[in-house]
C-alpha positions, 0 to 999 in steps of 0.5 A: 603688324609691319616690320623689317629687321636690321638697321633702319627697319622701322624706316624700311617698313614705312617706306615699303608701304607708301606710294609716293605718287599716290600721296602726291596725287591725293594731298597738296602738302606733306609733312615729314617729321624725321631728321632721318635721311631714309625719307629723303628720296620719298621727299624728293619724289613727292616734291617732284609732283609739285606737292609741298613737302614740309620738314619737321625735325628735332635737330638741324636738318641735312643739306639734302633735306634743305635742297628739297624742302628748304629750311625746316618748317619747325624744329621741335626740341622735345616735350620738355623743352621751353621752345614752343614746337611751332617756332623755327 
């Protein structure tokens, strides 16, 4: 089990166990499914290696994400929404 205490503990646990350089070398495309700004630096680092970074979120994304990834690839309104999860 991996974890961190405090604000954004789960995000910090994930980020501390991801090597963005390895991810960028290994994959052509990465999808970040979060509107949380904690992942912006990860997205920026991966995109800096010319790897496509797609962004999926349940609400409009921040301008910092849009600067890295462009508009969200998909905006998911949740499991009970009438909006299809693959519609932007």
